[in-house]
C-alpha positions as CSV (number, residue, x, y, z in Angstrom):
1,M,-31.1,7.6,-13.4
2,K,-29.2,6.5,-16.5
3,E,-27.1,3.6,-16.6
4,R,-24.4,6.3,-18.0
5,E,-24.6,8.9,-15.0
6,F,-24.5,6.0,-12.3
7,M,-21.1,4.9,-14.2
8,N,-19.5,8.5,-13.2
9,Q,-20.6,8.8,-10.1
10,I,-18.0,8.4,-7.3
11,K,-19.6,7.1,-3.7
12,K,-17.4,7.7,-1.2
13,Y,-16.4,5.9,2.0
14,D,-14.7,6.2,5.1
15,L,-12.9,3.2,4.7
16,I,-12.0,0.9,1.3
17,V,-10.6,-2.4,2.2
18,Y,-9.4,-4.5,-0.8
19,G,-8.8,-8.5,-0.5
20,A,-11.5,-10.4,1.6
21,T,-9.1,-12.4,3.6
22,I,-10.2,-13.0,7.3
23,A,-7.8,-10.2,8.1
24,G,-9.7,-8.0,5.7
25,V,-12.6,-8.9,7.2
26,I,-12.4,-8.3,10.6
27,Y,-10.9,-5.2,9.8
28,A,-13.9,-3.9,7.8
29,L,-16.1,-5.3,10.9
30,K,-14.0,-3.3,12.9
31,S,-14.6,-0.3,11.5
32,R,-17.7,-0.6,10.6
33,K,-18.8,-1.1,14.6
34,Q,-16.9,2.6,15.2
35,G,-19.6,4.0,13.0
36,K,-18.0,4.3,9.9
37,E,-19.3,3.8,6.3
38,V,-16.9,0.7,4.7
39,L,-16.9,-0.7,1.5
40,L,-15.1,-4.4,0.8
41,I,-14.0,-4.9,-2.2
42,N,-12.6,-8.7,-3.7
43,R,-11.7,-9.9,-7.0
44,L,-13.2,-13.3,-6.3
45,A,-16.8,-13.9,-5.5
46,F,-16.4,-15.5,-1.8
47,L,-14.8,-14.5,1.0
48,G,-12.1,-15.8,3.4
49,G,-8.8,-15.1,0.9
50,S,-6.3,-18.4,0.7
51,I,-8.0,-20.3,3.6
52,T,-11.0,-20.6,1.0
53,E,-9.5,-19.7,-2.2
54,A,-6.9,-22.6,-2.0
55,L,-9.1,-25.0,-0.2
56,N,-6.0,-26.4,1.8
57,C,-4.2,-24.3,3.9
58,L,-2.5,-25.4,7.4
59,Q,-3.1,-22.8,9.7
60,K,-1.2,-21.5,13.1
61,I,-4.1,-20.9,15.5
62,R,-4.0,-18.1,18.4
63,Q,-6.2,-18.9,21.5
64,P,-8.0,-15.2,21.6
65,E,-7.8,-14.1,25.1
66,E,-10.7,-11.4,24.7
67,E,-14.3,-13.6,24.8
68,E,-16.2,-10.7,22.7
69,S,-13.7,-10.0,20.3
70,I,-14.4,-10.9,16.1
71,Y,-11.8,-13.3,15.7
72,S,-13.1,-15.3,19.1
73,E,-16.3,-15.3,17.4
74,V,-14.9,-16.9,14.2
75,I,-13.2,-19.4,15.8
76,S,-15.2,-20.4,18.3
77,S,-17.9,-20.7,15.8
78,L,-15.8,-23.1,13.7
79,R,-15.2,-24.9,16.7
80,K,-18.7,-25.4,17.8
81,D,-19.6,-26.3,14.0
82,K,-19.5,-30.1,13.3
83,Y,-17.3,-29.6,9.9
84,G,-15.8,-26.4,11.1
85,F,-12.3,-27.9,11.4
86,L,-11.0,-30.8,9.0
87,Y,-8.1,-31.2,11.5
88,S,-7.1,-29.6,14.8
89,S,-4.3,-30.4,17.2
90,G,-2.9,-27.5,19.2
91,E,-2.3,-24.3,17.6
92,N,-2.6,-25.9,14.3
93,G,-5.9,-26.5,12.2
94,I,-7.2,-27.0,8.6
95,V,-10.8,-24.7,8.5
96,N,-13.5,-26.2,6.7
97,P,-13.5,-23.5,3.3
98,E,-17.1,-23.6,3.1
99,A,-18.0,-22.9,7.0
100,V,-15.8,-20.3,6.7
101,K,-17.2,-18.4,4.0
102,M,-20.5,-18.9,5.4
103,L,-19.9,-17.4,8.7
104,L,-17.5,-14.2,7.0
105,L,-20.8,-13.7,5.1
106,D,-23.1,-13.7,8.2
107,L,-21.3,-11.3,10.0
108,L,-20.6,-8.7,7.6
109,T,-24.4,-8.7,5.8
110,L,-25.2,-8.5,10.1
111,Q,-23.0,-5.5,10.4
112,G,-24.1,-4.0,6.8
113,V,-20.4,-3.7,5.7
114,E,-21.5,-2.7,2.1
115,M,-19.0,-6.0,-0.4
116,L,-18.4,-6.0,-3.9
117,F,-17.4,-8.9,-5.6
118,H,-15.7,-10.3,-9.1
119,V,-14.0,-7.3,-9.5
120,N,-10.3,-6.3,-10.5
121,P,-8.5,-3.2,-9.4
122,M,-7.2,-0.8,-12.5
123,S,-5.9,2.5,-10.7
124,C,-5.3,4.0,-7.8
125,R,-4.3,7.7,-6.6
126,V,-4.3,9.9,-3.8
127,K,-6.3,13.1,-4.9
128,E,-4.8,16.6,-3.7
129,E,-7.4,16.7,-1.1
130,G,-5.9,13.4,0.6
131,L,-9.0,11.1,-0.6
132,V,-7.5,7.7,-2.3
133,E,-9.6,7.0,-5.4
134,L,-9.9,3.6,-6.7
135,E,-10.8,2.3,-10.1
136,V,-11.8,-1.4,-10.8
137,A,-13.2,-3.0,-13.7
138,A,-16.7,-5.2,-12.7
139,K,-19.2,-6.7,-14.3
140,E,-21.1,-3.2,-14.7
141,G,-18.1,-1.3,-16.1
142,I,-15.5,0.4,-14.9
143,L,-16.2,1.8,-11.3
144,K,-14.8,4.4,-9.1
145,F,-14.7,4.8,-5.6
146,S,-13.5,7.6,-2.9
147,G,-12.2,7.0,0.3
148,S,-10.8,8.5,3.4
149,S,-8.6,5.3,3.7
150,L,-7.3,2.1,1.7
151,L,-6.2,-0.8,3.3
152,D,-4.7,-3.5,1.2
153,A,-5.5,-7.0,2.6
154,S,-4.8,-9.0,0.0
155,E,-2.2,-11.6,0.2
156,N,-0.5,-10.3,-2.8
157,S,-0.4,-6.6,-1.8
158,L,-1.8,-6.2,-5.3
159,I,-3.3,-2.3,-4.6
160,S,-0.2,-1.5,-3.3
161,S,1.9,-2.6,-5.8
162,I,0.0,-0.4,-8.5
163,Y,-0.3,2.6,-6.2
164,G,3.7,1.9,-6.5
165,N,4.5,1.4,-2.5
166,W,6.1,-2.1,-3.0
167,L,7.7,-4.0,-5.8
168,P,6.7,-7.7,-5.6
169,S,9.8,-10.5,-5.3
170,E,8.9,-14.0,-5.7
171,E,9.9,-16.0,-2.9
172,E,8.5,-19.3,-2.3
173,K,6.2,-22.2,-4.5
174,K,4.6,-24.7,-3.0
175,V,1.7,-27.4,-4.3
176,N,-0.7,-28.3,-1.5
177,L,-3.3,-30.6,-1.9
178,F,-6.2,-33.0,-0.5
179,V,-5.9,-36.9,-1.1
180,T,-8.9,-39.0,-0.5
181,K,-9.1,-41.6,2.6
182,P,-6.2,-44.3,1.2
183,S,-6.4,-48.1,2.2
184,S,-2.3,-48.2,3.2
185,R,0.0,-45.3,4.2
186,D,2.7,-46.1,2.0
187,F,2.3,-43.2,-0.3
188,L,3.4,-41.1,2.6
189,G,7.2,-42.3,1.7
190,Y,7.3,-40.5,-0.9
191,E,10.5,-38.1,-1.1
192,G,8.5,-35.1,-2.3
193,I,6.2,-34.6,0.5
194,S,7.2,-31.9,2.8
195,K,4.6,-31.8,5.5
196,Y,1.1,-34.0,5.8
197,E,-1.6,-34.5,8.3
198,E,-4.2,-37.3,8.4
199,L,-7.8,-35.2,8.7
200,L,-10.8,-36.1,10.7
201,D,-12.9,-38.2,8.0
202,G,-9.6,-40.2,7.1
203,R,-8.6,-38.0,4.1
204,Y,-5.0,-36.6,3.9
205,W,-3.8,-32.9,3.4
206,I,-0.5,-32.8,1.7
207,S,2.5,-30.3,1.1
208,L,4.6,-31.3,-2.1
209,K,8.3,-29.9,-1.4
210,N,9.0,-26.7,-3.3
211,E,11.2,-27.8,-6.4
212,E,8.2,-30.4,-7.0
213,A,5.7,-27.4,-7.3
214,L,7.3,-26.8,-10.7
215,E,7.0,-29.8,-11.9
216,T,3.3,-30.7,-12.4
217,E,3.5,-33.0,-14.9
218,A,5.7,-35.2,-12.4
219,I,3.2,-34.7,-9.3
220,L,0.3,-35.9,-11.4
221,G,2.1,-38.9,-13.2
222,G,4.6,-40.0,-10.1
223,F,3.0,-39.1,-7.0
224,S,-0.4,-39.7,-8.7
225,A,0.8,-43.6,-9.5
226,I,1.8,-43.8,-5.6
227,L,-1.3,-42.8,-4.8
228,H,-3.4,-44.7,-6.6
229,N,-1.2,-48.3,-5.2
230,S,-2.3,-47.1,-1.7
231,G,-5.8,-46.5,-2.6
232,S,-6.2,-42.9,-2.7
233,R,-6.2,-40.3,-5.3
234,I,-5.6,-36.6,-5.7
235,Q,-9.2,-34.5,-4.8
236,L,-7.7,-30.9,-5.4
237,M,-4.4,-29.6,-6.5
238,P,-4.6,-25.9,-6.8
239,A,-0.3,-24.5,-7.4
240,E,-0.1,-21.6,-4.5
241,K,2.4,-18.9,-4.8
242,F,3.5,-17.1,-1.6
243,I,4.9,-13.7,-2.8
244,H,6.4,-11.0,0.0
245,F,7.1,-7.4,-0.9
246,A,9.9,-5.2,-0.4
247,A,9.6,-1.3,0.5
248,K,10.6,0.9,-2.4
249,E,10.0,5.0,-2.3
250,R,7.2,6.1,-0.1
251,K,4.5,8.3,-1.6
252,K,3.1,11.5,-0.2
253,H,0.3,10.2,1.9
254,P,1.7,6.6,2.9
255,G,-1.0,6.6,5.2
256,V,-4.1,6.4,3.0
257,V,-3.3,3.7,1.1
258,A,-1.6,0.8,3.2
259,T,-1.0,-3.5,3.6
260,V,-1.9,-5.0,6.6
261,E,1.7,-5.7,6.9
262,E,2.8,-2.0,6.9
263,V,0.4,-1.5,9.7
264,L,1.4,-4.4,11.7
265,G,5.4,-3.9,11.0
266,H,5.5,-7.4,9.8
267,S,4.9,-9.8,7.0
268,F,3.3,-12.9,7.4
269,M,3.5,-16.6,5.1
270,A,0.0,-18.2,4.1
271,D,-0.2,-20.7,6.7
272,E,-0.4,-17.1,9.4
273,E,-3.3,-15.8,7.8
274,L,-5.4,-16.5,11.3
275,L,-2.4,-15.2,12.7
276,K,-2.9,-12.1,11.0
277,A,-6.2,-11.8,11.4
278,F,-5.7,-12.0,15.0
279,E,-2.9,-9.6,15.3
280,V,-5.2,-7.2,12.6
281,E,-7.5,-7.0,15.6
282,N,-5.3,-6.3,18.7
283,Y,-3.9,-3.5,16.6
284,L,-7.6,-1.9,16.3
285,C,-8.4,-2.9,19.7
286,G,-5.5,-0.4,20.7
287,Y,-3.1,-3.2,21.7
288,Y,-0.4,-2.2,19.2
289,G,0.4,1.3,19.1
290,K,-0.9,3.3,16.3
C-alpha cells in the first residue's frame, strides 16, 4: 500500500483515550478487558502524565478495597519495587517516575492496547453518524482516527478545549523540585518553601510558593545560593502549571467526547492524580452511577 493511501485511511476504534495519565491508562485497560478496541494517544513518548512528566508530584494515595483491581495492581507493584516509592507516609507518597513508566507500559502491552506517542491533536469533531473523528499531527504526517467515544484524560483537557466543551482558566502556578542530600537542614528556613518532604535516600522534594514560581531567576539565584550553603543543589526544576476548566455551552453530542472530570463529576488537583485513577476504576466497575 502506498504511503499516501495509508495516510488517507481512517482507522476506527471503540474507544480513543487521549492522555496517558494513570487515570487514562486504567480507563484504557478496563475498556480493553471488556473486549473493546482501544487506542491510547499521548503527546510525549512515555506514560504516566504529570507524575512522570514533572518527576516530582507529591500524591495522595487511596488504599484499594478490591485486591484484583488495576489500581491495586499498580500501587502494590510500586510498593514491592525497591525503588517504587521515593517517599511514603500514610496516605501520601512520591512515586519513582521510571518505575511508573515501566509498570504502565507492561500492563498496556499485556492487554494489547494500541498506543501512539509523539502526537499533537489538531482537530476533534463528531460526525453525523455519532462517531468522533480525531486528527493529529505525528511523525508520519497528519493521521485521522475514528471512535465510538473519546475520553480526554489529559491534565489540561486539551481535546475538550479544541472540541469546544471547555474554556481554560489558569488557577495556580508552582515550582516543585528535587535537591540533593544536604549536609545541613538550614535551607528549610527559606521563606519561599511552602511544603517539603525528606525522601528515603536523603534527598528532599520541595514545593515553592506560587509567587516564587513566577520568579525563576530568583529561584536560580537566591534559593540556589541557600542550598549551596547547606551542601546541596537543585536537581530538577520543571515549572508546573495547574489549570482548571469551566464548562461552557455544550455540544450536540456531549457523551461522545468527555473528560475524566466530566465523567466523575468533579475536578482534581495535580497532587490527586492517583486518587483520580482510583475513582476512574470505581466508576468503570459500577460503583458510581453512569
